N, C-alpha and C positions, 0 to 999 in steps of 0.2 A: 407625095404632095401634101397630104394632110399632116404628116410628121413635120415637115418644114414650117408649115403655118403655125403649129403648136409651139415650136422652139422660138419662133420670132415673137409670138405673143408673150412668152415667158421673159424674154430679154427686155421687152418694152415695160412689162410690169415691174421688173427689178430696177430698171432705170428710174421709174416714177418714185419707187420707195426711197432710193438714194437721194433723189432731189428733195424729198420731204425732210430727210434727216439733215441735209447740208443746208446751212443758212444761206438764204438768197442774198447776193451782194447788194441788191437794192434795198432789202429789208433791214440789213444790219444797222443802218443809220437812223431808222425810224424811232420815234418815241416809244412805241409799243414794244419794239424789240429790246431797247435799252432797259425799259422797265422790267420786262420778263427776265433779262440777264441779271439785273440787280437783285430781283426776288430770289433767283436760283442761288446767287452768291451768298445772300443773307441766310438761306436755309441750309447751306453746306456745313458739315461737321467742322471743317477747318476754321470757318468764320466764327462758329459758336465756341470753339476751343482754340484760342490763338496759339497754344503750345504745339498743336499739330501742324501749323503752317510753317513751311520751311523759311529760314531767314533769307530775305532778298539781298544777300551780299555776294560780292565776287569772291573768287578763290583767293585772291591776294589779300582782301580784307579779312577773310576767315583765317588765313595763315597768320596774319598780324595779330588777330585776337588770341589765337592759340599761343603765340610766343609771349604776348603780354600776360596771359593767364599763367604760363609756366614761370615767368619772372616773379609774378605776385606770389606763387606757391613757394618758390625758392626763398623769397624775402620772409615769408611767414615761417618757414622752417628755420631760417637763421635766427629769427626773433625768438622762437621757442627753444632752440638749441644754440645759444650764442657761443662763439669761440672765447676762450679765456685770454684776455689781453695780457701781454707780457708785463711783468712787474706788478700785477694786481694780486694781492693776497686775500683769499676769501676770509670771511669773518671767523669761521671755525678755526682756521689755521692761525689767525691773529690772536684768537682767544688762547690757544695752547702756547703760543710764544709768550704772551703776557703772563700766563700762569707759570711757565718755567722761569721767567725772569723774576717773578715774585718769590718763588721758592729759593732761587739763588740768592736774592738779596736778604731773605730771612735766615738763610743758612748761617750758623755761627762761624763756619769755616772761612767766610769771606774776610774775617779779621786777620787770617794768616796770609792772605794773598798779597798784601801791601804792594800794589802795582802790577802783580802778575796773577791772573786768575787761576793758573795752574800751580801756584806756589813754587814749583820747580821749573827751571828753564830746560831747553833741549840738552840732552846728554847728562843731566844731573840725577843724583840719587837722593832719596829720602828714606828715613827709617822710623818705624814706630816700635818702641821698646816697652815691654811690660811682662809681668809674670803671667803664668798660664791662667786663663779664665778672667783676666781683668778687662779685656775689651779691644785687643789689637785688631782682630778681624772686623769687628763692628766699626771701628774707627776708619779702617781702610775702605770698607764698603761705602761709608758716607763720603769719603774722598772721591771714590769712584762715581757715586750717584751725582755728586756735584759736577763732575766732568761730563757725565752722560746727559744731564739736563742742558748743558751748553753745546751739545752736539759733537762732543769729542769721542773718539773710538777708544775703548778701554779693553785691554787683554788682561784677564784675571787668571793667574797661574796658581793652582793649588797643589801642594805636595803632600797634603794630609787628607783632604776631604774629596768625595766624588762630586761630579757635576751637579747632581740634583740637590745635594746639601748646600753647595755654594749658591745655587740659584735660589734656594729657600731663604738663605741669609739675605739676599738682595730684596726678595719680595717682602719679607717681614719688616726689614728696616724701612723700605719705601712706604709700606702701609702705615707704619708708626709715624713717619714724617707727615704723610698726607692727613692722618687723623689729627695730629698736633696742630696743623695749620688749616684744618677744615677745608680740604681740597675736594672739589666736586669732580666728577668724571675721572675718577682715579684709574679705572681700567683702561680708558683711551690714552691717558697720559703714560701709563706703564707700557702699553704697547708701542708708543712712539719712541721710547728710549731703548727698548730691547735690541733693535738692529745695531746699536752702537756698542754692544757688549758681546764679548766672546770669552767663554770659559775653557781653559785648557788644564788638564790634570797630568801629573807625572807621579811615579813612585820616587821616593826620596833618593833611593840608591840608583835610580835610573836617570836622574836629572843631570844634564850637562849643557854647557853653552852651545857646543856643536849640534846637539840634538834639538835644542830650542831653535837655533838658527835654521836648521833644515825644515822644521815644521812651520816656522814663520815664512820661509821662502815659498813653501807650498801654498800658504794662504794668500800671500801678497801677489805672487805671479799669476794666480788664477782669479785675481780680483774678488776673492771671497771676503777678506778682511785685512785692513791695514791699520794697525793700532797706532795711537798717538801717546798712549799712556799704558804702562805695564805695572801690574801689581803681582808681587811674588809673596805668597803666604806659606810659611812652613819650611823655609830653607834653613838647614842647620848652620849656625855660625861657629864653626870650630876653628882650630888653628890653621887648617889648610884652605880656608875659604877665600883668602885674599886674591890668589891668582885667578880662580874662576870669576870672582867679582870684577876684576880688572878687565877680563875678556868680555864679560857681560856689559860693562860700561862702554867699551868700544863698539859693541853691537848696537846698543841703544843710541849712541851718538851718531853712528853712521846712518841710522834710519830716522833721525830727527824725532826721537822719543825721549821720555823721561820715565823713571821707575821708582816705585815705592816697595819697601820690604818690611816684613814683620821680623822682629828679633826678640827671642824669649830670654828674659832675665830670670834670676833665681833669688829667692828671699834671703838666703844665708850669705850671699856675696856682698862684700864691701865695694864701694865705688873705687875707681882707679885714682891715681895721683892728681888728675885734673878734675876730679869730681864726677866724671862720666862713668856709666856702666862699663864693666870690664870687657863686655862683648864688643865695644866700639874701640878699644884701645889700639888694636893692630890694623883696623880698617877705617879709622876715622878720616884718613886722607881721601877716601873714595866717596864720602857722603857730604853733601852740601847742607842738608837739613836733617836733624834728628829730634824726635819727640818722645818723651817718656810719659807713660800713664802711671800715676802713683795713687794708690788708695789712701785717703786721709779721712778717717771717721766714716761717715755715710756717703761720702762723695769720692769721685775719682778725679784727681787733678791732672790737667794736661800741662806738662812742663817742657819748655824748650831746652834741649840739651846742646844743640848746635844750630846755627843759622844766622848769627849776628845779633847785635844788641837791639836793633829795631824789631827784629822778628820776636825776640824774647819779650820785649815790652808789650807788643801787640797781642801776644798769645796769652789770653786770659780766659781759658775755657774750662768747663767741667764735663764729665761724662756721667750721665744719670745711670746709676747701677740697675734701676728697675727696667729701663727701656734701652739702655746702652746708646741713647742719643746724646749728641753734643749740645751743650747749652752755654750761654754766656754767664759769667758769674753775676749773681744778683747783688 
């Protein structure tokens, strides 16, 4: 009996405590109750620091804000990393194009082009004749650089020198040209033309048109290199050269190319009946243009041997013996 009375008393006491903690429905609307509630809200940490208070937005509003935020981020990223518009050339690229065009226009070789930047048309042959050490290779390297600056692919075939020596020829001539015309950023310009040049070497006794055709096919079928101009330096022009040259001409014509050759002359030889060097006498029908380098005093004159009257009249160049660079006659 006493135990039951004690339990009943405990339940009543707990009920009174709960009533004190729970706001009375009649008292919640009173002024005192509202004032106490306002005071508690003002003293709460969330009120003093608004960043702690959760944003009173719905889930739909919050999702919309997140989408908008993502779109703003994407737009900011696109502004910081813009796509390159088609047809727009950056200033650096335009500068190199202008620099190349300036070198092409300053190059004395443009007087030889009379309407054709390559001097030769598709399938045609050109020859540079001179005695040993006069400047045949230097002349052809300048022809090649002129084509490289215009974005043409040049295959340089050497039957006398290794690849590193031919490459050194190009680098030295290019540096001399750049120094003569005060070209800035020469290294970047040099790197921009290198992909358009390919050097191939043969032993003189091992060179033949079928072998060249095989190596060309390997380069072109694998998209490694497709030449538009070929330079052949060191080919012996003896009595048996006509037939290989005719085959070479067919090869060049079938691939839409043109080719330049160096031909060595000799001091003691007299010119042929037509006034041309003897080396051209039996192969003249295969060449559309022929140029001879003749030492005269302290200069090397560039003389048109074949190419027509207009070509001969426009060809008024000299080769500087100290630099081997071409220059117009002063």
